[in-house]
GURO-630765 format. One record per atom (N, C-alpha, C, O, CB): residue number from 1; chain; atom name; residue in three letters; x, y, z. Coordinates in pm, 1 decimal, decimal comma. Atoms other than C-alpha are relative to their C-alpha. Glycine has a CB too. Layout:
N
<seq NUM | mol A | atom CA | type ALA | xx X | yy Y | zz Z>;
...
//
This chain:
51
<seq 1 | mol A | atom N | type MET | xx -93,7 | yy 68,9 | zz -86,0>;
<seq 1 | mol A | atom CA | type MET | xx -1133,0 | yy 771,1 | zz -1391,5>;
<seq 1 | mol A | atom C | type MET | xx 141,0 | yy 47,1 | zz -33,9>;
<seq 1 | mol A | atom O | type MET | xx 173,4 | yy 66,1 | zz -151,1>;
<seq 1 | mol A | atom CB | type MET | xx -12,9 | yy -153,8 | zz -15,3>;
<seq 2 | mol A | atom N | type LEU | xx -137,8 | yy -43,8 | zz 19,8>;
<seq 2 | mol A | atom CA | type LEU | xx -770,7 | yy 881,0 | zz -1344,2>;
<seq 2 | mol A | atom C | type LEU | xx 92,8 | yy -119,8 | zz -16,0>;
<seq 2 | mol A | atom O | type LEU | xx 76,2 | yy -219,9 | zz 53,7>;
<seq 2 | mol A | atom CB | type LEU | xx 46,1 | yy 87,5 | zz 117,3>;
<seq 3 | mol A | atom N | type PRO | xx -97,2 | yy 109,0 | zz 14,1>;
<seq 3 | mol A | atom CA | type PRO | xx -483,8 | yy 660,3 | zz -1464,3>;
<seq 3 | mol A | atom C | type PRO | xx 100,3 | yy 2,6 | zz 115,0>;
<seq 3 | mol A | atom O | type PRO | xx 127,9 | yy 108,3 | zz 171,7>;
<seq 3 | mol A | atom CB | type PRO | xx 73,7 | yy 10,0 | zz -135,3>;
<seq 4 | mol A | atom N | type VAL | xx -103,2 | yy 12,6 | zz -102,8>;
<seq 4 | mol A | atom CA | type VAL | xx -226,7 | yy 535,0 | zz -1212,8>;
<seq 4 | mol A | atom C | type VAL | xx 133,0 | yy -19,5 | zz -69,6>;
<seq 4 | mol A | atom O | type VAL | xx 144,6 | yy -100,6 | zz -161,5>;
<seq 4 | mol A | atom CB | type VAL | xx -30,2 | yy -118,2 | zz 98,0>;
<seq 5 | mol A | atom N | type GLU | xx -133,6 | yy 8,6 | zz 60,8>;
<seq 5 | mol A | atom CA | type GLU | xx 140,2 | yy 581,1 | zz -1299,5>;
<seq 5 | mol A | atom C | type GLU | xx 101,5 | yy -27,8 | zz 109,8>;
<seq 5 | mol A | atom O | type GLU | xx 108,8 | yy 46,0 | zz 208,1>;
<seq 5 | mol A | atom CB | type GLU | xx 36,4 | yy 131,5 | zz -77,4>;
<seq 6 | mol A | atom N | type GLU | xx -103,2 | yy 34,8 | zz -97,1>;
<seq 6 | mol A | atom CA | type GLU | xx 422,9 | yy 412,8 | zz -1108,9>;
<seq 6 | mol A | atom C | type GLU | xx 122,6 | yy 87,4 | zz -21,2>;
<seq 6 | mol A | atom O | type GLU | xx 164,2 | yy 110,7 | zz -134,6>;
<seq 6 | mol A | atom CB | type GLU | xx 37,6 | yy -149,1 | zz -10,6>;
<seq 7 | mol A | atom N | type THR | xx -121,9 | yy -80,0 | zz 8,6>;
<seq 7 | mol A | atom CA | type THR | xx 725,5 | yy 628,9 | zz -1028,0>;
<seq 7 | mol A | atom C | type THR | xx 88,5 | yy -23,9 | zz 121,3>;
<seq 7 | mol A | atom O | type THR | xx 39,5 | yy -44,3 | zz 232,4>;
<seq 7 | mol A | atom CB | type THR | xx -34,1 | yy 149,0 | zz -12,3>;
<seq 8 | mol A | atom N | type ASN | xx -98,7 | yy 8,4 | zz -107,8>;
<seq 8 | mol A | atom CA | type ASN | xx 1041,9 | yy 599,3 | zz -821,1>;
<seq 8 | mol A | atom C | type ASN | xx 78,5 | yy 130,2 | zz 10,4>;
<seq 8 | mol A | atom O | type ASN | xx 178,6 | yy 137,3 | zz 81,6>;
<seq 8 | mol A | atom CB | type ASN | xx 95,9 | yy -118,5 | zz -23,1>;
<seq 9 | mol A | atom N | type GLU | xx -73,0 | yy -127,0 | zz 4,1>;
<seq 9 | mol A | atom CA | type GLU | xx 1148,1 | yy 959,3 | zz -885,8>;
<seq 9 | mol A | atom C | type GLU | xx -31,1 | yy 91,9 | zz 117,9>;
<seq 9 | mol A | atom O | type GLU | xx 48,0 | yy 181,1 | zz 148,7>;
<seq 9 | mol A | atom CB | type GLU | xx -31,2 | yy 71,9 | zz -128,2>;
<seq 10 | mol A | atom N | type VAL | xx 35,8 | yy -81,8 | zz -116,1>;
<seq 10 | mol A | atom CA | type VAL | xx 968,8 | yy 1113,0 | zz -586,3>;
<seq 10 | mol A | atom C | type VAL | xx -41,3 | yy -91,2 | zz 114,9>;
<seq 10 | mol A | atom O | type VAL | xx -88,6 | yy -202,7 | zz 92,8>;
<seq 10 | mol A | atom CB | type VAL | xx -114,6 | yy 99,7 | zz -34,9>;
<seq 11 | mol A | atom N | type ASN | xx 41,6 | yy 74,8 | zz -118,0>;
<seq 11 | mol A | atom CA | type ASN | xx 903,9 | yy 995,0 | zz -231,0>;
<seq 11 | mol A | atom C | type ASN | xx -119,8 | yy 69,7 | zz 63,4>;
<seq 11 | mol A | atom O | type ASN | xx -126,7 | yy 192,6 | zz 64,7>;
<seq 11 | mol A | atom CB | type ASN | xx 116,6 | yy -13,2 | zz 101,7>;
<seq 12 | mol A | atom N | type PRO | xx 116,0 | yy -60,6 | zz -64,5>;
<seq 12 | mol A | atom CA | type PRO | xx 573,1 | yy 1046,9 | zz -50,2>;
<seq 12 | mol A | atom C | type PRO | xx 38,6 | yy 69,0 | zz 130,1>;
<seq 12 | mol A | atom O | type PRO | xx 142,8 | yy 40,4 | zz 188,9>;
<seq 12 | mol A | atom CB | type PRO | xx -106,7 | yy -105,3 | zz 26,5>;
<seq 13 | mol A | atom N | type ILE | xx -20,7 | yy -73,1 | zz -124,9>;
<seq 13 | mol A | atom CA | type ILE | xx 546,4 | yy 1280,3 | zz 248,3>;
<seq 13 | mol A | atom C | type ILE | xx -111,4 | yy -38,8 | zz 96,2>;
<seq 13 | mol A | atom O | type ILE | xx -228,1 | yy -45,2 | zz 57,7>;
<seq 13 | mol A | atom CB | type ILE | xx 2,7 | yy 155,3 | zz -23,8>;
<seq 14 | mol A | atom N | type CYS | xx 97,6 | yy 35,6 | zz -102,7>;
<seq 14 | mol A | atom CA | type CYS | xx 373,4 | yy 1180,1 | zz 571,3>;
<seq 14 | mol A | atom C | type CYS | xx -93,7 | yy 118,1 | zz 23,8>;
<seq 14 | mol A | atom O | type CYS | xx -46,8 | yy 228,7 | zz 50,6>;
<seq 14 | mol A | atom CB | type CYS | xx 70,8 | yy -41,5 | zz 132,0>;
<seq 15 | mol A | atom N | type PRO | xx 93,6 | yy -109,8 | zz -22,3>;
<seq 15 | mol A | atom CA | type PRO | xx 54,5 | yy 1386,9 | zz 608,1>;
<seq 15 | mol A | atom C | type PRO | xx -9,6 | yy 41,9 | zz 146,5>;
<seq 15 | mol A | atom O | type PRO | xx -66,1 | yy 146,9 | zz 177,1>;
<seq 15 | mol A | atom CB | type PRO | xx -136,3 | yy -38,9 | zz -49,8>;
<seq 16 | mol A | atom N | type HIS | xx 7,5 | yy -29,5 | zz -142,1>;
<seq 16 | mol A | atom CA | type HIS | xx 92,0 | yy 1377,2 | zz 987,8>;
<seq 16 | mol A | atom C | type HIS | xx 120,0 | yy 79,5 | zz 49,9>;
<seq 16 | mol A | atom O | type HIS | xx 103,8 | yy 182,2 | zz 115,7>;
<seq 16 | mol A | atom CB | type HIS | xx -11,9 | yy -127,8 | zz 77,9>;
<seq 17 | mol A | atom N | type CYS | xx -119,9 | yy -65,8 | zz -53,0>;
<seq 17 | mol A | atom CA | type CYS | xx 453,6 | yy 1474,6 | zz 1059,1>;
<seq 17 | mol A | atom C | type CYS | xx 79,4 | yy 75,3 | zz -106,6>;
<seq 17 | mol A | atom O | type CYS | xx 170,3 | yy 151,1 | zz -72,9>;
<seq 17 | mol A | atom CB | type CYS | xx 89,4 | yy -102,3 | zz 65,4>;
<seq 18 | mol A | atom N | type GLY | xx -64,3 | yy -74,4 | zz 107,6>;
<seq 18 | mol A | atom CA | type GLY | xx 564,5 | yy 1604,8 | zz 716,6>;
<seq 18 | mol A | atom C | type GLY | xx 135,0 | yy -52,7 | zz -44,6>;
<seq 18 | mol A | atom O | type GLY | xx 199,2 | yy 9,3 | zz -129,4>;
<seq 18 | mol A | atom CB | type GLY | xx 15,9 | yy 138,6 | zz 41,2>;
<seq 19 | mol A | atom N | type LYS | xx -129,5 | yy 55,5 | zz 39,5>;
<seq 19 | mol A | atom CA | type LYS | xx 874,3 | yy 1384,1 | zz 686,7>;
<seq 19 | mol A | atom C | type LYS | xx -13,5 | yy -81,6 | zz -128,5>;
<seq 19 | mol A | atom O | type LYS | xx -119,7 | yy -137,0 | zz -157,1>;
<seq 19 | mol A | atom CB | type LYS | xx 58,2 | yy -87,5 | zz 113,1>;
<seq 20 | mol A | atom N | type VAL | xx -3,4 | yy 80,1 | zz 122,6>;
<seq 20 | mol A | atom CA | type VAL | xx 972,5 | yy 1215,7 | zz 359,0>;
<seq 20 | mol A | atom C | type VAL | xx 1,0 | yy -147,6 | zz 38,3>;
<seq 20 | mol A | atom O | type VAL | xx 74,6 | yy -189,0 | zz 127,8>;
<seq 20 | mol A | atom CB | type VAL | xx 124,7 | yy 35,8 | zz -88,0>;
<seq 21 | mol A | atom N | type LEU | xx 9,5 | yy 142,8 | zz -28,5>;
<seq 21 | mol A | atom CA | type LEU | xx 881,5 | yy 846,5 | zz 357,2>;
<seq 21 | mol A | atom C | type LEU | xx 83,5 | yy -79,6 | zz -98,6>;
<seq 21 | mol A | atom O | type LEU | xx 75,1 | yy -60,2 | zz -219,9>;
<seq 21 | mol A | atom CB | type LEU | xx -145,9 | yy -46,5 | zz -4,5>;
<seq 22 | mol A | atom N | type PHE | xx -77,4 | yy 90,8 | zz 83,1>;
<seq 22 | mol A | atom CA | type PHE | xx 1122,7 | yy 586,9 | zz 229,6>;
<seq 22 | mol A | atom C | type PHE | xx -54,9 | yy -141,9 | zz 9,4>;
<seq 22 | mol A | atom O | type PHE | xx -18,4 | yy -229,4 | zz -69,1>;
<seq 22 | mol A | atom CB | type PHE | xx 147,5 | yy 2,8 | zz 40,8>;
<seq 23 | mol A | atom N | type LYS | xx 66,5 | yy 128,7 | zz -15,4>;
<seq 23 | mol A | atom CA | type LYS | xx 911,5 | yy 294,6 | zz 353,5>;
<seq 23 | mol A | atom C | type LYS | xx -124,6 | yy 19,8 | zz 85,6>;
<seq 23 | mol A | atom O | type LYS | xx -137,9 | yy 120,3 | zz 155,5>;
<seq 23 | mol A | atom CB | type LYS | xx 95,5 | yy -105,7 | zz 63,7>;
<seq 24 | mol A | atom N | type VAL | xx 118,7 | yy 4,7 | zz -84,0>;
<seq 24 | mol A | atom CA | type VAL | xx 577,5 | yy 213,2 | zz 516,9>;
<seq 24 | mol A | atom C | type VAL | xx 6,1 | yy -132,1 | zz 75,0>;
<seq 24 | mol A | atom O | type VAL | xx 34,1 | yy -236,0 | zz 15,1>;
<seq 24 | mol A | atom CB | type VAL | xx -133,4 | yy 13,8 | zz -84,5>;
<seq 25 | mol A | atom N | type LEU | xx -4,8 | yy 120,6 | zz -80,9>;
<seq 25 | mol A | atom CA | type LEU | xx 562,9 | yy -37,1 | zz 802,2>;
<seq 25 | mol A | atom C | type LEU | xx -138,1 | yy -63,7 | zz 8,2>;
<seq 25 | mol A | atom O | type LEU | xx -239,7 | yy 3,7 | zz -8,5>;
<seq 25 | mol A | atom CB | type LEU | xx 53,2 | yy 31,1 | zz 140,3>;
<seq 26 | mol A | atom N | type CYS | xx 127,9 | yy 68,1 | zz -20,4>;
<seq 26 | mol A | atom CA | type CYS | xx 294,4 | yy -300,0 | zz 856,8>;
<seq 26 | mol A | atom C | type CYS | xx 15,2 | yy -102,0 | zz 111,9>;
<seq 26 | mol A | atom O | type CYS | xx 125,3 | yy -147,4 | zz 143,2>;
<seq 26 | mol A | atom CB | type CYS | xx -48,5 | yy -68,7 | zz -130,9>;
<seq 27 | mol A | atom N | type ARG | xx 2,5 | yy 99,0 | zz -107,8>;
<seq 27 | mol A | atom CA | type ARG | xx 194,6 | yy -535,1 | zz 1134,9>;
<seq 27 | mol A | atom C | type ARG | xx -124,6 | yy -86,4 | zz -19,2>;
<seq 27 | mol A | atom O | type ARG | xx -232,5 | yy -35,1 | zz -48,7>;
<seq 27 | mol A | atom CB | type ARG | xx 0,6 | yy 69,1 | zz 142,1>;
<seq 28 | mol A | atom N | type GLY | xx 111,8 | yy 92,5 | zz 14,4>;
<seq 28 | mol A | atom CA | type GLY | xx -26,4 | yy -843,0 | zz 1118,0>;
<seq 28 | mol A | atom C | type GLY | xx -94,7 | yy 8,7 | zz 118,3>;
<seq 28 | mol A | atom O | type GLY | xx -52,0 | yy 29,6 | zz 231,9>;
<seq 28 | mol A | atom CB | type GLY | xx 50,7 | yy -142,2 | zz -15,5>;
<seq 29 | mol A | atom N | type LEU | xx 103,1 | yy -1,8 | zz -103,4>;
<seq 29 | mol A | atom CA | type LEU | xx -353,0 | yy -848,6 | zz 1312,4>;
<seq 29 | mol A | atom C | type LEU | xx -86,3 | yy -125,4 | zz -13,7>;
<seq 29 | mol A | atom O | type LEU | xx -114,7 | yy -170,0 | zz -124,8>;
<seq 29 | mol A | atom CB | type LEU | xx -87,4 | yy 129,1 | zz -10,2>;
<seq 30 | mol A | atom N | type GLU | xx 94,2 | yy 111,5 | zz 0,0>;
<seq 30 | mol A | atom CA | type GLU | xx -574,3 | yy -1141,3 | zz 1410,4>;
<seq 30 | mol A | atom C | type GLU | xx -135,7 | yy 55,8 | zz 39,7>;
<seq 30 | mol A | atom O | type GLU | xx -146,5 | yy 130,4 | zz 137,0>;
<seq 30 | mol A | atom CB | type GLU | xx 45,7 | yy -115,3 | zz 97,4>;
<seq 31 | mol A | atom N | type SER | xx 134,3 | yy -47,9 | zz -31,8>;
<seq 31 | mol A | atom CA | type SER | xx -947,5 | yy -1073,3 | zz 1407,1>;
<seq 31 | mol A | atom C | type SER | xx -102,5 | yy -103,7 | zz -41,7>;
<seq 31 | mol A | atom O | type SER | xx -68,2 | yy -205,4 | zz -101,9>;
<seq 31 | mol A | atom CB | type SER | xx -28,5 | yy 135,0 | zz -69,2>;
<seq 32 | mol A | atom N | type VAL | xx 106,9 | yy 90,2 | zz 41,9>;
<seq 32 | mol A | atom CA | type VAL | xx -1282,2 | yy -1241,4 | zz 1355,5>;
<seq 32 | mol A | atom C | type VAL | xx -15,3 | yy 0,7 | zz -151,6>;
<seq 32 | mol A | atom O | type VAL | xx -78,3 | yy -88,8 | zz -208,0>;
<seq 32 | mol A | atom CB | type VAL | xx -132,2 | yy 39,1 | zz 66,7>;
<seq 33 | mol A | atom N | type PHE | xx 4,5 | yy -9,9 | zz 145,7>;
<seq 33 | mol A | atom CA | type PHE | xx -1244,9 | yy -1130,3 | zz 991,8>;
<seq 33 | mol A | atom C | type PHE | xx 117,1 | yy -72,3 | zz -66,4>;
<seq 33 | mol A | atom O | type PHE | xx 129,6 | yy -69,4 | zz -188,8>;
<seq 33 | mol A | atom CB | type PHE | xx -0,6 | yy 145,8 | zz -42,0>;
<seq 34 | mol A | atom N | type GLY | xx -116,6 | yy 69,2 | zz 52,9>;
<seq 34 | mol A | atom CA | type GLY | xx -925,1 | yy -1336,7 | zz 951,7>;
<seq 34 | mol A | atom C | type GLY | xx 126,1 | yy 83,1 | zz 15,2>;
<seq 34 | mol A | atom O | type GLY | xx 131,1 | yy 175,7 | zz 96,2>;
<seq 34 | mol A | atom CB | type GLY | xx -21,5 | yy -35,1 | zz -145,6>;
<seq 35 | mol A | atom N | type LYS | xx -128,6 | yy -70,5 | zz -5,8>;
<seq 35 | mol A | atom CA | type LYS | xx -569,9 | yy -1216,1 | zz 895,7>;
<seq 35 | mol A | atom C | type LYS | xx -14,5 | yy 137,9 | zz -61,3>;
<seq 35 | mol A | atom O | type LYS | xx -60,5 | yy 151,0 | zz -174,7>;
<seq 35 | mol A | atom CB | type LYS | xx 110,8 | yy -79,9 | zz -72,7>;
<seq 36 | mol A | atom N | type ARG | xx 7,0 | yy -138,6 | zz 45,8>;
<seq 36 | mol A | atom CA | type ARG | xx -552,8 | yy -836,7 | zz 862,4>;
<seq 36 | mol A | atom C | type ARG | xx 136,4 | yy 63,8 | zz 22,2>;
<seq 36 | mol A | atom O | type ARG | xx 219,4 | yy 11,2 | zz 96,5>;
<seq 36 | mol A | atom CB | type ARG | xx -112,8 | yy 79,8 | zz 74,8>;
<seq 37 | mol A | atom N | type TYR | xx -125,2 | yy -73,7 | zz -16,2>;
<seq 37 | mol A | atom CA | type TYR | xx -269,1 | yy -586,4 | zz 836,4>;
<seq 37 | mol A | atom C | type TYR | xx -30,7 | yy 146,3 | zz 27,8>;
<seq 37 | mol A | atom O | type TYR | xx -123,6 | yy 203,8 | zz -28,9>;
<seq 37 | mol A | atom CB | type TYR | xx 89,6 | yy -14,1 | zz -125,6>;
<seq 38 | mol A | atom N | type ILE | xx 9,4 | yy -142,6 | zz -26,7>;
<seq 38 | mol A | atom CA | type ILE | xx -229,2 | yy -238,0 | zz 979,3>;
<seq 38 | mol A | atom C | type ILE | xx 127,8 | yy 63,5 | zz -56,1>;
<seq 38 | mol A | atom O | type ILE | xx 238,5 | yy 17,4 | zz -28,4>;
<seq 38 | mol A | atom CB | type ILE | xx -17,9 | yy 29,9 | zz 155,1>;
<seq 39 | mol A | atom N | type TYR | xx -112,3 | yy -69,2 | zz 63,9>;
<seq 39 | mol A | atom CA | type TYR | xx -6,0 | yy -0,3 | zz 781,0>;
<seq 39 | mol A | atom C | type TYR | xx 21,0 | yy 133,6 | zz 70,2>;
<seq 39 | mol A | atom O | type TYR | xx -74,5 | yy 206,7 | zz 96,4>;
<seq 39 | mol A | atom CB | type TYR | xx -25,5 | yy 20,8 | zz -153,4>;
<seq 40 | mol A | atom N | type PHE | xx -27,4 | yy -122,6 | zz -72,4>;
<seq 40 | mol A | atom CA | type PHE | xx 170,2 | yy 287,3 | zz 954,2>;
<seq 40 | mol A | atom C | type PHE | xx 134,1 | yy 58,7 | zz -39,8>;
<seq 40 | mol A | atom O | type PHE | xx 218,0 | yy -8,2 | zz -100,1>;
<seq 40 | mol A | atom CB | type PHE | xx -3,8 | yy -25,0 | zz 149,0>;
<seq 41 | mol A | atom N | type TYR | xx -120,7 | yy -73,0 | zz 35,7>;
<seq 41 | mol A | atom CA | type TYR | xx 443,5 | yy 546,2 | zz 913,9>;
<seq 41 | mol A | atom C | type TYR | xx 110,9 | yy -28,9 | zz 99,9>;
<seq 41 | mol A | atom O | type TYR | xx 84,3 | yy -34,0 | zz 220,0>;
<seq 41 | mol A | atom CB | type TYR | xx -28,0 | yy 150,3 | zz -6,8>;
<seq 42 | mol A | atom N | type PRO | xx -108,9 | yy 38,1 | zz -89,1>;
<seq 42 | mol A | atom CA | type PRO | xx 788,3 | yy 459,9 | zz 1057,2>;
<seq 42 | mol A | atom C | type PRO | xx 45,2 | yy 110,1 | zz 97,0>;
<seq 42 | mol A | atom O | type PRO | xx 95,1 | yy 78,4 | zz 205,0>;
<seq 42 | mol A | atom CB | type PRO | xx 116,0 | yy -43,1 | zz -81,7>;
<seq 43 | mol A | atom N | type GLU | xx -47,7 | yy -108,2 | zz -86,2>;
<seq 43 | mol A | atom CA | type GLU | xx 865,6 | yy 804,4 | zz 1205,6>;
<seq 43 | mol A | atom C | type GLU | xx -98,0 | yy 33,8 | zz 112,8>;
<seq 43 | mol A | atom O | type GLU | xx -60,6 | yy 34,0 | zz 230,1>;
<seq 43 | mol A | atom CB | type GLU | xx 26,0 | yy 123,7 | zz -83,3>;
<seq 44 | mol A | atom N | type CYS | xx 97,5 | yy -45,7 | zz -99,8>;
<seq 44 | mol A | atom CA | type CYS | xx 545,4 | yy 912,3 | zz 1382,2>;
<seq 44 | mol A | atom C | type CYS | xx -97,7 | yy -109,5 | zz 43,4>;
<seq 44 | mol A | atom O | type CYS | xx -175,9 | yy -89,1 | zz 136,3>;
<seq 44 | mol A | atom CB | type CYS | xx -77,8 | yy 117,4 | zz -55,2>;
<seq 45 | mol A | atom N | type HIS | xx 83,6 | yy 116,7 | zz -30,4>;
<seq 45 | mol A | atom CA | type HIS | xx 367,9 | yy 570,2 | zz 1389,6>;
<seq 45 | mol A | atom C | type HIS | xx -150,3 | yy 25,3 | zz -17,4>;
<seq 45 | mol A | atom O | type HIS | xx -231,6 | yy -49,7 | zz 36,6>;
<seq 45 | mol A | atom CB | type HIS | xx 26,4 | yy -44,8 | zz 141,3>;
<seq 46 | mol A | atom N | type LYS | xx 141,5 | yy -26,3 | zz 30,2>;
<seq 46 | mol A | atom CA | type LYS | xx 38,8 | yy 724,5 | zz 1268,6>;
<seq 46 | mol A | atom C | type LYS | xx -48,2 | yy -104,9 | zz -100,4>;
<seq 46 | mol A | atom O | type LYS | xx 26,3 | yy -145,1 | zz -189,8>;
<seq 46 | mol A | atom CB | type LYS | xx -20,5 | yy 146,0 | zz -56,6>;
<seq 47 | mol A | atom N | type VAL | xx 56,5 | yy 105,3 | zz 84,2>;
<seq 47 | mol A | atom CA | type VAL | xx -189,0 | yy 471,2 | zz 1099,4>;
<seq 47 | mol A | atom C | type VAL | xx -41,4 | yy 54,3 | zz -136,2>;
<seq 47 | mol A | atom O | type VAL | xx -110,5 | yy 155,7 | zz -146,8>;
<seq 47 | mol A | atom CB | type VAL | xx -119,9 | yy -64,8 | zz 69,3>;
<seq 48 | mol A | atom N | type LEU | xx 38,1 | yy -31,7 | zz 136,6>;
<seq 48 | mol A | atom CA | type LEU | xx -224,3 | yy 486,7 | zz 722,7>;
<seq 48 | mol A | atom C | type LEU | xx -130,9 | yy -69,7 | zz -35,8>;
<seq 48 | mol A | atom O | type LEU | xx -217,6 | yy -10,3 | zz -99,9>;
<seq 48 | mol A | atom CB | type LEU | xx 111,3 | yy -40,5 | zz -97,9>;
<seq 49 | mol A | atom N | type GLY | xx 121,8 | yy 72,8 | zz 30,8>;
<seq 49 | mol A | atom CA | type GLY | xx -491,5 | yy 218,3 | zz 697,5>;
<seq 49 | mol A | atom C | type GLY | xx 9,5 | yy -145,2 | zz 45,6>;
<seq 49 | mol A | atom O | type GLY | xx 113,4 | yy -190,1 | zz 93,9>;
<seq 49 | mol A | atom CB | type GLY | xx -28,8 | yy 6,6 | zz -149,2>;
<seq 50 | mol A | atom N | type VAL | xx 9,0 | yy 140,3 | zz -36,3>;
<seq 50 | mol A | atom CA | type VAL | xx -601,7 | yy -139,5 | zz 763,1>;
<seq 50 | mol A | atom C | type VAL | xx -56,1 | yy -75,1 | zz -119,7>;
<seq 50 | mol A | atom O | type VAL | xx -148,9 | yy -27,9 | zz -185,3>;
<seq 50 | mol A | atom CB | type VAL | xx -88,5 | yy -21,0 | zz 127,3>;
<seq 51 | mol A | atom N | type SER | xx 53,0 | yy 81,0 | zz 111,0>;
<seq 51 | mol A | atom CA | type SER | xx -654,4 | yy -412,6 | zz 503,9>;
<seq 51 | mol A | atom C | type SER | xx -35,2 | yy -137,5 | zz 50,0>;
<seq 51 | mol A | atom O | type SER | xx -81,5 | yy -221,4 | zz -27,3>;
<seq 51 | mol A | atom CB | type SER | xx 101,5 | yy -9,9 | zz -116,0>;
//
């Protein structure tokens, strides 16, 4: 298993549009599974994931 290390020295890059990310946006969703969130990139609005 790989260790996880927190850092503020570098910013992630969007795998879709290639821009540097300074934040990730989220939006609440209502579903039969309860409250869910969809996470997406602010520039290109491509979906990162759902929780």
